[in-house]
N, C-alpha and C positions, 0 to 999 in steps of 0.2 A: 701450330696454330698461328694464324695471321692476326696481327694487332689492328685495331681500328685507328684511323687517322684522326687524332683528336687535337684539341687546342694547344697542348704542349708540343705536339709534332709540328703544327702549323707555325707556332712562334719560333721554334728551332729552325725551321726551313726559311722563314722570312729573314732570320738573322744571316743566313748563308746566301740566299738567292734574292736578288732585288725584286721587290713587288711590282707587278704589272697590273694595270687596270683591266678588269674584265667586265666593266659596265656594259659594253656592247656585245658581249658573248651571245651569239644567236641561240634561241631556245632550242633549235635543232641539235646543237652541240650537246646541251644538257640532256636532251631526250635520248640522243644516241649513246651517251655515256651510260645513263641509267639502264637502257635496253641491252647494253653489252657487258654488264657486270658478270663476273665469275665468282661465285661465293661471296658477293658483296664488294669485290675489288675489281679494279680496272687493269688488266694486263697491259704492259708496255706495248706489245705488238698491236693489240686492239686499239689503243690510243692513236697509234700511227695510222691504222686503217681508217679510223674515224676522221682524222685530219685530212687524209687524202680524199676520202669519199665526199666530205663536205667542203673541200677546198678552203680549209683554214690552216693556220700554222699549227705545228705540233704543240708549241708552247701554249696556244689558246686552249687546246684540249686539256693540257696539264693544269693550267690555271683554273679552268672550269671544274675539273675534278677536285681540286683543292677547295674551291668555293662550295662545292656540294658535300665536302667532308669525306670524299672518297679517296682511298689510298691507291696509288699506282703500284703494281707488283710485277714480278717476273721480268726484270730488266733484260733486254736482249743482249746486253753486254755482261750480264752476270753480276752487276754491281749490287743488286738487291733481289735475291731469289733463293729458292731452295738449292738449285745447282749453281753455286757461285763459281767465279773464275778460279783457276788453279792457284793455290797458295803454297803448296808443299812440294812442288816438283813432281806430283803424281802424273800429270799430263806431259806428254812429250811435245815440245814446241819446236817447230822447224826453225833452224838458225836464220834462214832468210827472212822470216817474219820478224824475228827480234831485231835484225839489222834494219829492216824497213821502219819499225817503230822507233828505233834509236835515231835514224836519219830524220824522221818526221819531227821528233821532239827537239832536234837541233835547230829547227826552223821556228817552232812555236810550241806552246803547251798542247798536249793531246786533248782534243775535245771529242765529245760524243759524235758530232757530225764528222770530225776528222777520222774517227775509227771506221765509220761506215764508208767514207770515201776511200780510205786506204784498203779496206776489205774488198771493195769493188775493183779497185785497181789491181790488187794481187789475186783476185778471183778466189777468195777464201771467205769464211763466215766472219761477221763482226765479232763473234765470241772468240774466234781464234786470235784476232788482233788484241782483244781485251785480255786474253790469257797471256799473250806475249808481253803486253804492257805491264801486267801484274808481275810476271816473272822478272821483268827488268826494273821493278819498283817504280813504275811510272803511273802517276795518278791521272785518271781521266776526268776532265772538267766539262762544265756547261752542258748538262743533259738537254737534249732538244725538247723535252717535255717540261723542263724546269724543275726536275726532281732533285738535282744536285748541281 
């Protein structure tokens, strides 16, 4: 069962993620979010589709969802979903992916955008990169939707 995004969640998130003004959020973004809910929640992938379709930043969609009290679910990196990233070694992770993640974090912390960029470069899914990061005990930072 999924939990509702409430004031306690909002306060916890605001302590982690700097607040951004959403005063200028287009009504179309709010309408698209409401029209795209799955069981009352906004899937991560859907949030990105809304951003692309309406030509707004993903974080604008994430912030609008927050302001509407709507929780983003099913992270494409497995950070928050039913199918989370591998934690127990159950999945086999290719060594070249772990090497690429290790090389990436030698330059800077691994971000959500960095995961997608690395996945595109290696021609693998972002979830595979996230699994490798998790196996290497690397934390992913700065969600493009502002969720973490």
